[in-house]
Structures are given as structure tokens and as C-alpha cells.
C-alpha positions as CSV (number, residue, x, y, z in Angstrom):
1,M,24.6,-57.2,21.1
2,D,27.5,-54.8,21.5
3,F,31.3,-54.4,21.3
4,S,33.3,-51.5,22.8
5,V,35.9,-51.1,20.0
6,P,35.6,-47.7,18.2
7,S,34.9,-48.1,14.4
8,E,36.0,-46.2,11.4
9,V,32.6,-46.5,9.7
10,C,29.2,-46.9,11.3
11,I,26.4,-47.9,8.9
12,I,22.8,-47.0,10.1
13,G,20.4,-49.6,8.9
14,G,23.4,-51.8,8.3
15,A,21.6,-55.1,8.5
16,G,19.5,-54.3,5.4
17,H,19.9,-54.8,1.6
18,V,21.8,-51.5,1.1
19,G,23.8,-51.5,4.4
20,L,25.1,-55.0,4.8
21,P,26.8,-55.4,1.4
22,L,28.5,-52.0,2.0
23,A,29.6,-53.0,5.5
24,L,31.1,-56.2,4.1
25,A,32.9,-54.4,1.3
26,F,34.4,-51.9,3.8
27,A,35.4,-54.6,6.2
28,K,37.0,-56.6,3.4
29,S,39.0,-53.5,2.5
30,G,40.5,-53.5,6.0
31,K,38.3,-50.9,7.7
32,S,36.6,-51.4,11.0
33,V,32.9,-51.3,10.6
34,L,30.0,-51.0,13.0
35,I,26.5,-52.2,11.8
36,Y,23.9,-50.3,13.7
37,D,20.3,-51.5,13.4
38,I,17.2,-51.8,15.5
39,N,16.3,-55.2,14.0
40,E,17.6,-57.5,16.7
41,E,16.7,-60.6,14.8
42,S,18.7,-59.6,11.8
43,L,21.6,-58.6,14.0
44,R,21.5,-62.0,15.7
45,R,21.5,-63.8,12.4
46,I,24.4,-61.8,11.1
47,A,26.4,-62.4,14.3
48,A,25.9,-66.1,13.7
49,G,27.3,-65.8,10.3
50,E,24.0,-65.9,8.4
51,V,23.1,-63.4,5.8
52,P,19.4,-62.5,6.2
53,F,18.7,-62.2,2.5
54,M,20.1,-63.4,-0.9
55,E,23.3,-61.6,-1.8
56,D,26.0,-63.1,-4.0
57,G,29.3,-63.6,-2.2
58,A,28.0,-62.5,1.2
59,E,27.7,-65.9,2.8
60,E,31.4,-66.6,2.2
61,L,32.7,-63.2,3.2
62,L,30.6,-62.6,6.4
63,P,32.3,-65.3,8.5
64,E,35.7,-64.1,7.4
65,V,35.2,-60.4,8.5
66,L,33.4,-61.5,11.7
67,A,36.4,-63.6,12.7
68,S,38.8,-60.8,11.9
69,G,37.0,-58.5,14.3
70,R,36.6,-55.8,11.6
71,L,32.8,-56.2,11.6
72,Q,30.9,-55.2,14.8
73,L,27.1,-55.1,15.5
74,S,25.0,-53.0,17.8
75,S,21.5,-51.8,18.5
76,D,22.8,-49.1,20.9
77,P,22.6,-45.6,19.2
78,A,25.3,-44.4,21.6
79,R,27.8,-46.4,19.7
80,V,27.4,-44.0,16.7
81,A,29.5,-41.4,18.5
82,D,32.6,-43.6,18.3
83,A,32.7,-43.7,14.5
84,E,34.7,-41.4,12.3
85,T,32.1,-41.7,9.5
86,V,28.3,-42.4,9.8
87,I,26.5,-43.7,6.7
88,I,22.7,-43.6,6.7
89,T,21.0,-46.2,4.4
90,I,17.4,-45.0,5.1
91,G,15.9,-43.5,2.0
92,T,12.8,-41.6,1.1
93,P,9.7,-43.7,0.2
94,V,6.5,-42.5,-1.4
95,D,3.0,-42.5,0.2
96,E,-0.3,-43.6,-1.2
97,F,-0.6,-40.3,-3.0
98,L,2.8,-40.9,-4.7
99,N,4.4,-38.1,-2.7
100,P,7.8,-38.4,-0.9
101,V,7.7,-39.2,2.8
102,F,10.4,-37.2,4.6
103,K,9.6,-38.3,8.1
104,L,11.6,-41.5,8.1
105,I,14.9,-39.7,7.5
106,R,14.0,-36.8,9.7
107,N,13.1,-39.2,12.5
108,C,16.3,-41.1,12.0
109,I,18.4,-38.0,12.2
110,D,16.6,-36.7,15.3
111,T,17.0,-40.0,17.0
112,L,20.8,-40.0,16.2
113,L,21.2,-36.3,17.0
114,P,22.3,-36.8,20.7
115,H,24.9,-39.2,19.5
116,L,26.4,-37.4,16.5
117,R,29.4,-35.3,17.2
118,D,30.9,-32.3,15.4
119,G,33.5,-33.2,12.8
120,Q,32.0,-36.5,11.8
121,L,31.4,-37.3,8.1
122,L,27.7,-38.0,7.7
123,V,26.9,-39.7,4.4
124,L,23.4,-40.3,2.9
125,R,23.5,-43.5,0.9
126,S,20.0,-44.4,-0.3
127,T,17.7,-42.5,-2.7
128,V,16.6,-39.1,-1.4
129,Y,14.3,-36.4,-2.7
130,P,16.2,-33.6,-4.5
131,G,17.5,-31.1,-2.0
132,T,17.6,-33.5,1.0
133,T,21.3,-33.3,1.4
134,D,21.3,-29.5,1.7
135,W,18.2,-29.7,4.0
136,L,20.2,-32.1,6.3
137,A,23.0,-29.6,6.5
138,R,20.6,-26.8,7.5
139,H,18.7,-29.0,9.9
140,L,21.9,-30.0,11.8
141,N,23.1,-26.4,11.7
142,D,19.8,-25.2,13.2
143,H,20.5,-27.6,16.1
144,G,24.0,-26.2,16.6
145,R,25.8,-29.1,15.1
146,N,28.7,-29.0,12.7
147,L,29.1,-32.2,10.7
148,L,30.5,-32.9,7.2
149,I,27.5,-33.8,5.0
150,S,27.8,-35.9,1.9
151,F,25.5,-37.8,-0.5
152,C,27.1,-40.9,-2.1
153,P,24.3,-42.9,-3.6
154,E,24.3,-46.7,-4.2
155,R,23.6,-47.7,-7.8
156,V,23.9,-51.5,-7.6
157,V,21.7,-54.4,-8.6
158,Q,20.1,-56.0,-5.6
159,G,21.6,-59.4,-5.0
160,K,24.8,-58.4,-6.7
161,A,25.6,-55.3,-4.6
162,L,28.8,-56.7,-3.0
163,E,30.2,-57.3,-6.4
164,E,29.1,-54.1,-8.0
165,I,30.2,-51.9,-5.2
166,Q,33.7,-52.9,-6.0
167,K,33.3,-52.6,-9.8
168,L,31.1,-49.5,-10.5
169,P,32.1,-45.8,-10.3
170,Q,30.9,-44.2,-7.1
171,L,29.2,-40.8,-7.3
172,I,30.6,-38.4,-4.6
173,S,29.1,-35.2,-3.4
174,G,29.5,-33.0,-0.4
175,V,27.9,-29.8,1.0
176,T,31.5,-28.6,1.5
177,D,34.8,-29.4,-0.2
178,E,36.0,-31.0,3.0
179,A,33.0,-33.3,3.1
180,R,33.4,-34.2,-0.6
181,D,37.1,-35.0,-0.2
182,K,36.7,-37.1,2.9
183,A,33.9,-39.1,1.2
184,A,36.0,-39.6,-1.8
185,K,38.9,-40.9,0.3
186,L,36.5,-43.3,2.1
187,F,34.9,-44.8,-1.0
188,S,38.1,-45.0,-2.8
189,A,38.9,-47.9,-0.5
190,V,36.1,-50.0,-2.2
191,A,35.3,-48.4,-5.5
192,P,37.5,-48.4,-8.6
193,E,36.6,-44.8,-9.5
194,V,34.9,-41.8,-8.0
195,V,32.9,-39.2,-9.9
196,Y,32.4,-35.8,-8.4
197,L,29.1,-34.0,-8.5
198,E,27.3,-31.3,-6.5
199,P,24.7,-32.8,-4.0
200,I,21.7,-31.8,-6.0
201,E,23.3,-33.2,-9.1
202,A,24.1,-36.5,-7.4
203,E,20.5,-36.7,-6.1
204,F,19.1,-36.3,-9.6
205,A,21.6,-38.7,-11.1
206,K,20.4,-41.5,-8.8
207,L,16.8,-40.8,-9.6
208,F,17.5,-40.6,-13.3
209,N,19.3,-43.9,-13.3
210,N,16.3,-45.7,-11.9
211,A,13.6,-43.8,-13.8
212,Y,15.4,-44.4,-17.1
213,R,15.5,-48.1,-16.4
214,Y,11.8,-48.1,-15.4
215,I,11.0,-46.4,-18.7
216,E,13.0,-48.9,-20.6
217,F,10.9,-51.7,-19.1
218,A,7.8,-49.8,-20.0
219,I,8.8,-49.6,-23.6
220,A,9.3,-53.4,-23.7
221,N,5.9,-54.0,-22.0
222,E,4.1,-51.6,-24.3
223,F,5.6,-53.3,-27.3
224,Y,4.5,-56.7,-25.9
225,M,0.9,-55.5,-25.4
226,I,0.7,-54.1,-28.9
227,M,1.9,-57.4,-30.3
228,R,-0.6,-59.3,-28.2
229,A,-3.4,-57.3,-29.6
230,A,-2.2,-58.0,-33.1
231,G,-1.9,-61.8,-32.4
232,V,1.8,-61.8,-32.9
233,D,4.5,-63.4,-30.7
234,Y,6.5,-60.4,-29.4
235,N,9.4,-62.6,-28.2
236,R,10.0,-63.7,-31.8
237,V,9.8,-60.1,-33.0
238,L,12.3,-59.0,-30.3
239,E,14.7,-61.8,-31.2
240,G,14.5,-60.9,-34.9
241,M,14.9,-57.1,-34.4
242,S,17.8,-57.4,-32.0
243,K,19.9,-60.3,-33.4
244,N,23.3,-58.9,-34.4
245,Y,21.8,-55.4,-34.5
246,P,23.7,-53.2,-32.1
247,R,21.1,-50.4,-31.8
248,A,18.5,-52.9,-30.5
249,K,20.6,-55.1,-28.4
250,N,19.7,-53.5,-25.1
251,I,15.9,-53.6,-25.4
252,P,14.7,-55.6,-22.4
253,K,12.3,-58.5,-22.5
254,P,8.7,-57.8,-21.3
255,G,8.0,-58.7,-17.7
256,F,7.1,-57.3,-14.3
257,A,9.1,-54.2,-13.6
258,A,8.9,-53.8,-9.8
259,G,10.9,-53.7,-6.7
260,P,11.7,-51.2,-4.0
261,C,13.4,-48.6,-6.2
262,L,12.3,-48.2,-9.8
263,F,8.6,-47.2,-9.3
264,K,9.4,-45.2,-6.1
265,D,12.2,-43.2,-7.6
266,T,10.2,-42.4,-10.8
267,M,7.4,-41.1,-8.7
268,Q,9.8,-38.9,-6.7
269,L,10.9,-37.3,-9.9
270,S,7.3,-36.7,-10.8
271,A,6.5,-35.2,-7.4
272,F,9.6,-32.9,-7.8
273,S,8.4,-31.7,-11.2
274,N,4.9,-30.9,-9.9
275,N,3.5,-34.1,-11.6
276,R,4.7,-33.0,-15.0
277,F,7.0,-36.0,-15.6
278,S,4.8,-37.4,-18.3
279,L,7.1,-40.1,-19.4
280,G,7.4,-41.3,-15.8
281,H,3.6,-41.4,-15.4
282,S,3.2,-43.2,-18.7
283,A,5.8,-45.8,-17.7
284,M,4.0,-46.3,-14.4
285,L,0.7,-46.9,-16.2
286,V,2.2,-49.4,-18.6
287,N,4.3,-51.4,-16.0
288,E,1.6,-51.4,-13.4
289,G,-1.1,-52.0,-16.0
290,L,0.6,-55.1,-17.4
291,V,-0.9,-57.1,-14.5
292,L,-4.4,-56.0,-15.4
293,H,-3.8,-56.7,-19.0
294,I,-2.8,-60.3,-18.3
295,V,-5.9,-60.9,-16.1
296,D,-8.2,-59.3,-18.7
297,E,-6.7,-61.3,-21.5
298,I,-7.3,-64.5,-19.6
299,G,-10.8,-63.5,-18.7
300,N,-11.7,-62.7,-22.3
301,S,-11.1,-66.3,-23.4
302,Q,-11.8,-68.4,-20.3
303,K,-14.1,-68.3,-17.3
304,L,-11.8,-67.1,-14.6
305,E,-14.4,-67.8,-11.9
306,N,-14.0,-71.5,-12.7
307,L,-10.2,-71.6,-12.6
308,T,-7.6,-72.3,-10.0
309,V,-4.7,-70.1,-11.0
310,G,-1.1,-70.9,-9.8
311,L,1.5,-68.1,-9.6
312,L,5.1,-69.2,-10.1
313,G,7.4,-66.7,-8.4
314,M,6.5,-64.1,-5.8
315,A,9.8,-62.2,-5.4
316,F,10.1,-58.9,-7.3
317,K,12.7,-60.3,-9.6
318,A,14.4,-63.5,-10.6
319,D,16.7,-65.4,-8.3
320,N,16.0,-63.2,-5.4
321,D,14.0,-63.5,-2.1
322,D,12.8,-59.9,-1.7
323,T,9.0,-59.4,-2.1
324,R,9.0,-55.6,-1.7
325,S,6.7,-54.0,-4.3
326,S,6.5,-57.3,-6.2
327,L,3.9,-57.1,-8.9
328,S,3.2,-60.8,-8.2
329,Y,1.2,-59.8,-5.2
330,K,-0.7,-57.2,-7.1
331,L,-1.6,-60.0,-9.6
332,K,-2.6,-62.2,-6.7
333,K,-5.0,-59.5,-5.3
334,V,-6.7,-59.0,-8.6
335,L,-7.1,-62.7,-9.2
336,E,-8.4,-63.4,-5.7
337,F,-11.4,-61.2,-6.8
338,R,-11.9,-62.8,-10.2
339,A,-10.6,-66.4,-10.1
340,K,-12.0,-69.4,-8.2
341,R,-8.8,-69.8,-6.3
342,V,-5.2,-68.5,-6.3
343,L,-2.2,-70.6,-5.3
344,T,1.4,-69.2,-4.9
345,T,4.9,-70.6,-4.8
346,D,8.4,-69.3,-4.8
347,P,11.7,-71.3,-4.2
348,H,13.4,-68.4,-2.5
349,V,10.8,-66.4,-0.5
350,T,10.7,-67.3,3.2
351,T,8.5,-64.5,4.5
352,D,5.1,-65.6,3.2
353,S,3.3,-68.3,5.1
354,E,0.8,-68.8,2.3
355,L,3.3,-70.1,-0.2
356,L,2.9,-73.8,-1.2
357,A,5.3,-76.3,-2.6
358,L,5.9,-75.9,-6.4
359,E,4.7,-79.5,-7.1
360,E,1.4,-78.8,-5.2
361,V,0.8,-75.6,-7.1
362,I,1.4,-77.2,-10.5
363,E,-0.8,-80.2,-9.6
364,K,-3.8,-78.3,-8.3
365,S,-3.8,-75.4,-10.8
366,D,-5.9,-75.2,-14.0
367,L,-3.8,-72.4,-15.3
368,L,-0.2,-71.3,-14.4
369,I,1.3,-67.8,-14.7
370,L,5.0,-67.4,-14.7
371,C,5.5,-64.2,-12.6
372,V,9.2,-64.5,-12.0
373,P,11.6,-66.5,-14.3
374,H,13.7,-68.0,-11.5
375,S,16.6,-70.1,-13.0
376,S,15.4,-73.1,-10.9
377,Y,12.3,-73.2,-13.1
378,K,14.4,-74.2,-16.2
379,G,13.4,-77.7,-17.4
380,L,10.4,-77.6,-15.1
381,D,7.8,-80.4,-15.7
382,L,4.6,-78.4,-15.9
383,K,2.4,-81.5,-16.4
384,G,1.1,-80.2,-19.7
385,K,-0.7,-77.3,-17.9
386,E,-1.5,-74.1,-19.8
387,V,1.0,-71.4,-18.9
388,V,0.9,-67.6,-19.3
389,D,4.6,-66.8,-19.9
390,I,5.1,-63.2,-20.9
391,W,8.9,-63.6,-20.5
392,G,9.2,-66.3,-23.2
393,F,11.1,-68.2,-20.6
394,F,9.8,-71.7,-21.2
395,N,10.3,-71.3,-25.0
396,K,13.9,-70.2,-24.6
397,K,16.5,-72.7,-25.6
398,A,20.1,-72.6,-24.5
399,E,22.7,-72.2,-27.2
400,G,23.2,-75.6,-28.9
401,S,20.4,-77.3,-27.0
402,T,17.5,-79.4,-28.2
403,P,13.9,-78.4,-27.4
404,A,12.5,-79.0,-24.0
405,L,12.0,-82.6,-23.1
406,N,8.6,-82.2,-21.5
407,T,5.6,-81.0,-23.4
408,V,4.5,-77.6,-22.3
409,T,1.3,-75.8,-23.4
410,T,2.5,-72.2,-23.2
411,V,0.8,-68.9,-23.7
412,S,3.6,-66.5,-24.6
413,G,3.3,-64.1,-27.5
414,L,0.2,-65.8,-28.9
415,P,-3.5,-65.2,-28.0
416,L,-4.8,-67.5,-25.4
417,S,-7.2,-69.0,-27.9
418,G,-4.2,-70.1,-30.0
419,V,-1.8,-71.9,-27.7
420,Q,1.7,-73.1,-28.7
421,H,3.2,-76.5,-28.0
422,V,6.9,-76.8,-27.3
423,G,8.8,-80.1,-27.4
């Protein structure tokens, strides 16, 4: 799947969640863009005008930029040499010991090395361990290569990346002033504002953004578990403490804090600080422990071994199809050991062959757990089944609305032994 027209921008891993929205944004701005990816199936789908995952606005924009010829696709690494700028969207994961794994980005660079040419701007886009940008410059220099190295991290919400790329400030850094200035000129085509930092500063800024958000969720989840132990409905407390009170308006609701970035980036900061990032570790224990808290709470009041439990929502967040690092699957694993049977459903996920239809899960389950508050679940007829709803989703009423039409037995902020009826 190749074209022979040189491109201004080549995005490595361009068929993924980070690369494709960026490719579309650059193509929309008038730049010629090459998506390089080894995933032939994703390339085929993109070439056919199909976005491989949920991304607001992408389905409409993709056919337009394909028809214009500004978006090209290839699985041939030799095409990388034609581009003025190469953007790498491969980041740094963590291993089972919560330490950063460098080999993915090293292997990527070494694979591309024969096709990179001196003078190209090489931009790291995804989260990297602090010091990676400078390491990359040394690594290329050791191989006798002279490229302009930059780190310009994405800081967008997955599913709304295309919109936020064009609305949020872009952090810009470079190993040299020339690299920094070229990167700034490039991203000024899509971002409303650029913010200059040194590479190490930009690397920390990206990690801090995600770790701070992860800790915010942990505070909400810790508050929730304290209220549960006291037999108090936390969602009512949260509503009361935040209503028209500006200093509490940004406290998030309790819920599963997961996904491919927040946990991973928090653990990278911990690894960098020699495991002395106590707030990060505490946040991990709270957010990951919420799953165990829910199971233990059910088990303390009911015989789990006699229950068929239905999980509503398996993506890592609402109105999304990505299951990476989803805590719904951690919950599933725990329940498979303790419950009689576990059934799962999700209206958006297409990569899990074990998912059942929503109606079947509701019908066959003795107990339901709302893992992900997808908007399509609003007004859902739960057949009077008992529901564990940490989000307070099924109790939430739209402004000016009447209570829910169907009767729902919901377990929200109250102990399981004292259920609440809505409607």
C-alpha cells in the first residue's frame, strides 16, 4: 500500500490513536502527510475511508483528505527518507515490575536508521521516560547521523484528539535551537499556541499532566470508599459540597481511573524518582484497589458464588471503544474466581469475542455492575435488577427532567444491605 509522492510529514505508527488524529490535522491544514505503520489491516481500513477506532470528527475528515491526495499510507520503511519531518508516536510502556521499557523506541529507531537522513526533523510525540530525547540525540550521533531532535508531546483526550490538537497549546522542545524552531513552525500549522520548554522539562510536563489527573481520580475514589464505610451516599455529598462552590467544582466523580496513559505515566515518574513518588503509589493503590473494594463489598453482603454478575461497559472510559488497561477486565478476572458466572457487554468494543448483547446480560444476571457510564445507557431498562453504580449514573437526572421512568434497584452510595429505589 504505497504512493511515490514525497511528503512533508511522515508519522511513524500513524494508524494508531496518537498518530492518526495528528495526521488528519496536518492534512487538513494543507500539509502532505505519510502514515507509516506495520499494521496492514489498519492501513487497509484507513485507505477505504474507515477510521479503525472511535475519534470525534475523524470519519468526516478522513475521506476528504484522502480524496485531496494530501494523506498517503505505506508499510514500506524506505518511504521515511522522503519526508521533511518524521514524527514517532511510539512511547515508553512499563513492564510487570512497573519499570519503563526502552526497547520499543530503541527498536523503532534502529529499524528506521537506514532510512533516516541527515537534516530531517525527528519529533518524539508520545510519552517518554525523562532524558529520552537527549538519549536519542546521542544514539543517532553515535551512529554518525545528524538529525534535528525534538520532543513535542500530545496532551489530548482520547476520542477528542482531533478537536483538541487544534485548540490546546502545544509544548515545543528541541535538543538544538534549530530543532526547536522547526518544530514550532510545524506545529503552528495546527495548534493555536506553542509553549517553549527544554526537552527534559517537556518530558516532565507530559508526565506531570497525567500523574496529576490520576491523583485527582484517586482522591475522589478514596472519598467514595470512606463514605461507603460510613454508610453515606458520596454522590449526594459531592453534589452538596460542589454546588455553586468554585473551589470544589473540579473534584471528579468516583469511578474507574484507567486507560493506556494515566497509570503508566504515574509509574514512570515513580521509577524516575527511585520509587519515592509516594503520592503516585498511593494513587495507584486507591485506583487499582477500587475494583477489589467493590468485589469485597458485594461478597460481604451476598453469596457471590451463587450469583451471575453482569458487567456493563468494558472500554477504559465512557463513549470509547479502547479496552487498553481497562479496569473492567481486572474486575472480570477477580469475579471469575469468586462469582458463579460473569457476563460482559459493551456497545462500542469490537475486539472482544466474549461480549454478549446488552439485553442478554441484563436478563441473565442476578447483579449488574456499571463499569463504564456510556451515554447509550441513559434511560436503560434494567428490569429491576440490583445494580452497583459507583458513578451515580442511574440516579442522575438531567436538568429540568423528571425521575427515571423505569424502576431501578441501584446500589450507589449506600451499603448493599440498604438499596435505593429510583422512579
